[in-house]
C-alpha positions in Angstrom: 50.7 34.3 -47.5 51.1 33.4 -44.2 49.4 36.2 -42.9 46.8 36.4 -45.4 46.1 33.0 -43.8 45.7 34.1 -40.4 43.6 37.0 -41.3 41.5 34.5 -42.5 41.4 32.2 -39.7 40.7 35.4 -37.7 37.6 36.6 -39.7 36.9 33.2 -39.1 36.9 32.9 -35.5 35.1 36.7 -35.5 31.9 35.8 -37.7 32.1 32.5 -35.2 31.8 34.0 -32.3 29.1 36.6 -33.7 27.2 34.0 -34.5 27.3 31.9 -31.3 26.2 35.2 -29.6 23.4 36.1 -32.4 19.9 35.0 -32.1 19.8 35.3 -28.2 17.4 38.7 -28.3 15.4 36.6 -30.4 15.4 33.5 -28.0 14.3 35.4 -25.2 11.3 37.0 -27.3 10.4 33.2 -28.4 10.3 32.0 -24.8 8.4 33.9 -22.9 5.7 33.6 -25.3 5.8 30.0 -24.4 6.2 31.3 -20.8 2.6 32.9 -20.5 0.9 29.6 -22.8 1.9 27.3 -20.3 1.1 29.4 -17.4 -2.6 30.6 -18.6 -3.0 27.0 -19.7 -1.7 25.3 -16.8 -3.0 27.3 -14.0 -7.0 27.1 -15.0 -6.4 23.0 -15.3 -4.4 23.2 -11.6 -7.3 25.5 -10.2 -10.4 23.7 -11.4 -11.3 22.2 -8.5 -10.8 25.2 -6.4 -12.8 27.1 -8.9 -15.4 25.0 -10.3 -18.0 25.1 -7.5 -18.0 28.8 -7.7 -18.1 29.3 -11.5 -19.8 25.8 -12.4 -23.7 25.0 -12.1 -24.4 21.4 -10.7 -25.9 19.1 -8.5 -22.8 18.4 -6.8 -18.8 19.3 -6.2 -17.6 16.3 -8.5 -19.8 17.3 -11.6 -19.1 20.8 -11.5 -15.5 19.8 -12.2 -16.1 17.5 -15.0 -17.7 20.4 -16.4 -15.0 22.9 -15.6 -12.4 20.1 -17.4 -14.9 19.7 -20.3 -14.4 23.7 -21.0 -10.6 23.6 -20.5 -11.1 20.5 -23.5 -13.6 23.2 -25.2 -10.7 26.0 -25.5 -8.8 23.5 -27.5 -11.9 23.6 -30.1 -10.4 26.9 -31.4 -6.6 26.1 -31.5 -7.2 24.9 -35.3 -8.9 28.1 -36.6 -5.9 30.1 -34.5 -3.1 28.1 -36.4 -5.1 29.0 -39.8 -6.0 32.5 -39.2 -3.1 33.4 -36.5 -0.9 31.2 -38.5 -1.0 32.7 -41.5 -0.9 35.6 -41.2 2.5 35.2 -39.2 3.5 33.4 -42.9 2.1 36.6 -44.3 2.9 39.5 -42.1 5.5 38.3 -40.4 7.0 36.9 -36.9 6.9 39.6 -35.1 3.6 40.6 -35.6 2.0 37.2 -34.9 4.0 36.8 -31.8 2.4 40.1 -30.4 -0.7 39.3 -31.7 -1.1 36.0 -29.5 0.5 37.2 -26.5 -2.1 40.0 -26.4 -5.3 38.2 -26.8 -3.7 35.2 -24.0 -3.3 38.3 -21.5 -6.7 39.6 -22.1 -8.4 36.3 -22.2 -6.4 36.0 -18.5 -7.5 39.0 -17.1 -11.5 38.1 -18.2 -11.3 35.0 -16.2 -9.8 36.7 -13.1 -12.6 39.1 -12.5 -15.5 36.7 -14.0 -18.6 36.8 -11.3 -19.3 33.5 -9.7 -22.4 31.4 -10.6 -24.2 32.2 -7.9 -24.4 36.2 -8.8 -25.5 36.1 -12.5 -26.1 31.8 -12.8 -25.1 30.0 -16.1 -23.6 32.8 -17.9 -20.4 33.1 -15.4 -19.9 29.4 -17.2 -20.5 31.5 -20.6 -18.0 33.8 -19.7 -15.2 31.2 -18.7 -15.7 29.3 -21.9 -15.2 32.6 -23.8 -12.3 33.2 -22.1 -10.9 29.6 -22.7 -12.1 29.3 -26.6 -10.1 33.3 -26.7 -6.8 31.6 -25.5 -7.3 28.7 -27.3 -7.4 30.6 -30.7 -4.4 32.5 -29.8 -2.5 29.4 -29.0 -3.3 27.5 -31.8 -0.3 29.7 -33.4 2.0 30.6 -30.6 4.1 27.8 -30.2 4.7 27.3 -34.3 5.2 30.9 -34.4 7.9 31.0 -32.0 9.3 27.8 -33.4 9.4 29.5 -36.8 11.1 32.4 -35.9 13.7 30.1 -33.3 14.3 28.0 -36.5 15.3 31.2 -38.8 17.1 33.3 -36.5 19.3 30.3 -34.1 23.1 30.5 -35.2 23.9 27.5 -37.2 24.7 24.5 -34.5 22.8 25.1 -31.8 19.5 25.2 -33.9 18.2 22.2 -31.1 19.8 23.8 -28.2 18.0 27.6 -29.7 14.8 25.0 -29.7 14.9 23.1 -26.5 15.7 26.4 -24.2 12.6 28.5 -26.7 10.6 25.3 -25.2 11.3 25.1 -21.9 9.1 28.5 -21.6 6.5 25.9 -22.1 8.1 24.3 -19.0 8.7 27.1 -17.1 4.9 28.1 -17.0 3.6 25.4 -15.8 6.2 25.5 -13.3 4.6 29.0 -12.5 1.2 27.4 -12.2 2.4 24.6 -9.8 4.0 27.3 -8.2 1.7 29.5 -7.6 -0.8 27.2 -6.6 1.9 26.4 -3.7 2.3 29.7 -2.7 -1.8 30.1 -2.6 -2.2 27.2 -0.7 0.7 28.1 2.0 -0.3 31.9 2.3 -4.5 31.3 2.0 -5.2 27.8 2.7 -7.5 25.9 0.5 -10.3 27.0 1.6 -9.0 30.9 0.5 -7.6 29.5 -2.4 -11.6 28.3 -3.0 -13.0 31.0 -1.7 -11.3 33.7 -4.4 -7.8 33.2 -4.0 -7.9 31.5 -7.5 -8.3 35.2 -9.1 -5.0 35.5 -7.9 -3.5 33.3 -10.4 -5.4 34.7 -13.5 -4.4 38.5 -12.7 -0.9 37.1 -12.8 -0.9 35.8 -16.0 -2.5 38.5 -17.7 0.5 40.6 -16.0 2.7 38.1 -17.5 1.1 38.9 -21.0 1.7 42.5 -20.8 5.6 41.8 -20.2 5.9 39.3 -23.0 4.4 42.0 -24.8 6.6 44.3 -23.8 10.2 42.2 -25.0 8.3 41.3 -28.0 7.1 44.2 -29.8 11.2 45.3 -30.2 12.1 42.5 -31.7 13.7 42.4 -35.5 11.5 40.5 -38.1 13.5 37.3 -39.2 15.9 37.3 -42.5 14.1 34.3 -43.7 11.2 35.8 -43.8 12.0 39.0 -45.2 13.5 37.4 -48.3 10.3 35.3 -48.9 8.3 38.2 -48.3 4.9 36.3 -49.1 2.2 38.4 -51.3 -1.0 36.0 -51.4 -2.8 36.1 -48.5 -5.0 33.6 -49.7 -4.8 30.3 -47.5 -2.0 28.5 -49.6 -4.2 24.9 -50.4 -2.4 23.6 -52.8 1.0 24.0 -50.9 0.3 22.2 -47.9 -1.3 19.4 -50.1 1.8 19.0 -51.8 3.0 18.7 -47.9 0.4 15.9 -46.9 3.4 13.8 -45.8 5.3 16.2 -43.6 1.5 17.1 -42.0 0.9 13.6 -41.3 4.9 13.8 -39.2 4.1 16.4 -37.5 0.0 15.0 -36.0 2.1 12.2 -35.0 5.1 13.7 -33.2 2.7 16.6 -31.4 0.4 13.2 -30.5 3.7 11.9 -28.9 4.7 14.9 -27.1 0.9 16.1 -25.9 -0.3 13.5 -24.3 2.5 13.1 -21.7 3.1 16.5 -21.2 -0.4 16.7 -20.3 -0.2 13.4 -18.1 3.1 14.7 -16.1 2.6 18.1 -15.9 -1.0 18.7 -14.9 -2.9 15.5 -14.2 0.1 13.3 -12.5 -1.1 14.3 -9.3 -4.4 13.7 -9.7 -2.9 10.4 -10.7 -0.4 9.6 -7.4 -3.7 10.9 -5.5 -6.2 8.2 -7.1 -3.8 5.2 -6.6 -3.0 6.1 -3.5 0.8 7.2 -3.5 0.8 10.1 -1.9 -2.2 13.5 -1.0 -2.7 16.1 -4.3 -1.2 18.8 -2.0 1.8 16.7 -1.6 2.1 15.9 -4.7 1.7 19.4 -6.0 5.1 20.5 -4.3 6.6 17.9 -5.4 5.8 18.9 -9.3 7.7 21.9 -8.5 11.0 20.0 -8.4 10.6 17.5 -11.2 9.8 20.4 -13.3 13.1 22.0 -12.2 14.7 18.7 -13.7 12.8 18.6 -16.7 13.7 22.3 -17.8 17.0 21.0 -16.8 17.0 17.6 -18.7 15.6 19.5 -22.1 18.3 21.6 -22.1 21.2 18.9 -21.8 18.9 17.4 -24.9 19.0 20.4 -27.0 22.7 20.4 -26.9 23.1 16.5 -27.7 20.4 16.8 -30.7 23.2 19.1 -32.1 25.7 16.6 -31.5 24.0 13.3 -32.4 21.3 14.6 -34.7 17.8 15.9 -33.9 15.8 13.0 -35.4 18.0 10.0 -33.9 16.9 12.5 -30.0 13.1 12.3 -31.3 13.5 8.7 -31.6 15.3 7.6 -28.6 12.5 9.7 -26.4 9.3 8.1 -28.0 10.4 4.8 -27.6 11.4 6.2 -24.1 8.0 6.9 -23.4 6.8 4.3 -25.1 8.7 2.0 -23.0 8.9 3.2 -19.7 5.9 4.9 -18.8 3.9 2.2 -17.6 6.5 0.1 -15.0 7.4 3.4 -13.7 3.6 4.2 -12.9 3.5 0.7 -11.5 6.3 1.6 -9.2 4.5 4.9 -8.3 1.5 3.4 -7.6 2.6 0.0 -5.2 5.1 3.2 -3.6 8.2 1.6 -4.5 9.6 4.7 -5.6 8.6 8.3 -3.9 6.7 10.4 -6.1 9.0 13.2 -6.6 11.6 10.5 -8.1 9.0 9.2 -10.5 7.5 12.5 -11.7 11.1 13.9 -12.1 12.0 10.2 -14.4 8.7 10.7 -16.3 9.2 14.5 -17.1 13.0 13.4 -18.3 11.4 10.9 -20.6 9.8 13.2 -23.1 12.7 16.3 -22.6 13.9 14.8 -25.8 11.1 15.0 -28.0 9.3 18.0 -26.5 12.6 19.8 -27.0 13.9 19.2 -30.3 10.3 18.6 -32.0 9.5 22.8 -32.2 12.6 23.3 -34.4 12.9 20.0 -36.5 9.4 20.3 -37.4 9.4 23.7 -38.8 12.5 22.3 -40.5 10.0 20.5 -42.8 8.4 23.1 -44.7 9.2 26.2 -46.6 9.3 29.7 -44.9 6.3 30.6 -47.2 3.5 28.2 -44.8 6.5 27.3 -42.3 4.0 28.5 -39.3 0.6 27.2 -40.6 2.6 23.9 -41.9 3.3 22.9 -38.3 0.3 24.9 -36.6 -2.5 22.9 -38.0 -1.9 19.6 -37.1 -0.2 20.0 -34.2 -3.5 22.2 -32.9 -5.3 19.3 -34.2 -3.2 17.0 -32.3 -3.4 19.2 -29.0 -7.1 19.8 -29.3 -8.1 15.9 -29.6 -5.8 14.1 -27.7 -4.5 17.2 -25.2 -7.1 19.1 -24.3 -9.6 16.1 -23.7 -6.9 13.9 -21.7 -7.7 15.0 -18.0 -11.3 14.6 -19.1 -11.0 11.3 -20.5 -8.5 10.5 -17.7 -10.8 11.6 -15.0 -13.5 10.0 -16.6 -11.5 6.7 -16.4 -11.1 7.1 -12.9 -14.8 7.5 -11.8 -15.3 4.3 -13.8 -12.4 2.4 -11.6 -9.8 2.1 -14.6 -7.5 4.6 -13.3 -4.2 2.4 -13.8 -5.1 2.6 -17.5 -4.5 5.7 -18.3 -0.7 5.3 -18.5 -1.3 2.8 -21.5 -2.5 6.0 -23.1 0.3 7.5 -22.9 2.5 4.3 -23.6 0.1 4.3 -27.3 1.2 8.1 -27.8 4.9 6.8 -27.4 4.5 4.7 -30.0 2.6 6.5 -32.7 5.4 9.2 -32.2 7.8 6.6 -33.3 5.9 5.2 -36.4 6.2 9.0 -37.3 9.2 9.5 -37.3 9.6 6.8 -39.6 8.7 8.8 -42.5 10.5 11.8 -41.9 13.1 12.1 -44.8 16.7 13.3 -42.8 17.3 15.0 -46.5 14.6 17.2 -46.4 16.4 18.7 -42.2 17.7 21.8 -43.1 
């Protein structure tokens, strides 16, 4: 009897060890796509002031930059279409199919941006090519992160789902870190004039290489067991099933808005904001962002582990409340130079580490496997397209009108919206 109990205990420990080791290959595949997505998306935004005068016709440099940011926003128009098309393919043909398709399109579009001729060479056609590349990237990115989230949801070891969720989403942060790092290296080696005079193309070439590396990694991953068990055969868009999950679609829309606006403010627009309020130069802020993004990477991983202990829903609510309550005071401390930019940027990025880290898997668990990708992808694409894609242009327009100090209030409202959305989440529906 004792021997049997000991053997049973040994089997349990072995299965537990196997469960803890499992999913690492799948986690890597999910994470690398986030790196490619965030890098290609972010490097466009941070390099826009350098390539805008060359690619967009305008009477002055300021107008060209506005055009570049509007094109940045235009890329988000394609996201809902990508959520429907690629998201549905992921739910019918497999997680691996969707993950490989998305990075292929992203890499091809990045290469197109690297070689596009200037406005001086081909006129307005240069801007048309840029818009086409951005639309292609938006199409693929509409389903990239939800596809990765569905894959992590279905392959992560029990008890470590949100740690794996946070780690997979660090790919997004690491991609942003690479974008700022690439700009810093280009500035250090070529100078601002060298970056403006064609050096920015190197960054897009690097993005294409990252995409090919991610494609190579993803081609060898196994399909998730949850998808294999469901095996959806109806290729039609599941309107009826989505209609039955209207509540969950609204929750995703609110939660993604609460994560999207702070993310784009903190990782893309914050250096520009800091310069406009007179706290630091944009170049100094760009270098400081490297430190802040490393802090965010660490905080997200720690937050994911915490969410596995205290519950992801509680962690999401804490993060949204922090965004709503601390953003404006923190930006005032930056404006009046009470705190240095590096510290302010690090503290702000830490505010949304919890909601960004846990939402990927938490929101996916609200839907059954047969619509898990589309269920998250469609409302998140709308939220990102409406609120994230337009944010740099809206913020820059507010700054041009002399109201730059009102920009942090937009972030505060986003946090409040996310907090309200969490009220409608039913804990019993989570896993």
